[in-house]
N, C-alpha and C positions, 0 to 999 in steps of 0.2 A: 355834721355840717356846721359851718360857722354861723355866727349871728348875722353877718352881712348877707350870706347866701339865703338864710331863712327870711330875712327882711325883704330881699329882692323877690323871692317867690311870693311872699304875701302881697307885695306891691303889684307884681304882675297879675296876680289873681284878682286883686281889688280893681285894678285897671280894666281887665277883661270883663269882670262882672258889671262894672259901671257902664261900660260901652254897650254890652249886650242888654242890660236892663233898660238903659235909656232908649235903645233902638226898639225893643219890644214894646215899651210903654208908648213911645211916639207913634209907632205904626198902629197899635191898638186904638189909641185916642183918635187918630186921624180916620181910621176905617169906620169907627163907630159914630163919628160926627156926621150930622146930616149936611153934606156939602156937595156941590157939583163936581164933576170930574176934573175940570180945570182948576178949581180952588183946591181940591184934594192934591193934585199933582204939585201945585205951587207950595202948599203947606209941607208936603213930603220933601220937596227940594230944599225948603228953608230949614226944616228939622234936620235933614241930612247934613246941610252945611254947618249947622250949630253943633251937631254931634261930631262932625269931622274936626271942627275947631277945638272942641273939648278934648277929643282924643289926641290931637296934636299937642295941646298944652300938657296933658297928662303924660304923654310919651316923652316930652322934653324934660319934665320933672323927674321921671324915672331915669332917663339917660343921665341927668345931672347927678342924681343920687348914686347911680351905679358908678359913674365916673369918679365921684368923690370917694366911694368905697374902694375902688381899684387904686386910686392915688394913695389913699391911706395904707392899703395893704402893701403896695410897692415900697412906700417909705418905711413901714415897719420891717419889711423884709431886708431892706438895705441896712437898717440899724442893727438888726439881729446878725446879719452877715458880718458887719464891721465888728460887732462884739465877739463873734466867734473867731474872726481872724486875729483880733487883739489878744484874745485868750490863748490862742494857739501860739502866737509870737511869744507871749510871756512864758508859757510852759516850755517852749523850745529854748528860750534864753536861760531859764532856770536849769533845764537839763544840761545845756552846754556848760554852764557855770559849775554844776555838780560834776560833770565829766572832767572838766579842767582840774577841779580840786582833787578828784580821785587820781588823775594822771600825775599831778604834782606829788601826791602822797606816795604813789607807786614808785616814782623816780627817786624820791627821798629814801624810801625803804630799800630800793635796789642799790643806791649809793652806800647806805649804811651796811648792807649785806656784803657788798664788794670790799669795803674797808675791813669788816670783820673777817672775811675770808683771807684777805691780804695779811692781816695780823696773825691769824692762825697758821697760815702758810709759812710766815716768817718764824713763828714759834717751832713749827715742825722742822724747818731748815736748821734753826739753831740747835734743836735737840739732836738732829741727825749729825750735825757737825760735832757736837759735844760727844756723841756716842762714838763717832769715828776717832776723835782725839783720844778718848778714853781707851778705845780698843788698841790704838797705836801705842799709847803709853804703856798699856798692859803688855803688849807684845815686846816693846823695847825693854821693859823691866824683867821680863822672863827670859830674855836671851842673854 
C-alpha cells in the first residue's frame, strides 16, 4: 500500500474512534448525572449536536486531505506519463536515425558491389574477347 493510503486508513480510524469515544463518554456522563428526564434529554440533544458538528468538521478535514492526495497522485501520474512518452519518442527517433544510417550504408555497399561486379564483368568480357582473337589468330596462322 502507498503512504497516502496508509495515512487515509489511519485518519479514518482516528476519526471513527474519536466519534465513538465521544459518543460513549457523553452518554455515560449524562446517564450517570443526577438530572431530570427533561434536562437529560436537553443535554443529550446538545451533546449530539456538538458531536455532529465535530464529526462534520473532521469529515471535511479528511475529505480535504484525501482530495489533496488524489490531486497529488494525479499530477504525479501525469508527469510520469509525460516522461514515459518523451522517453519513447527519444528512443524511436534514435532507432529511426540508426535505421537510416544502416540503410545509407547498405545502399553504399550495394553501389560499390555493383561497380565491382561491373568492373569484373568487363574484365571477363575483355578476357573472352582476347581469347577469341587469340584463337582466330592461331587458326589463321595454322591455315
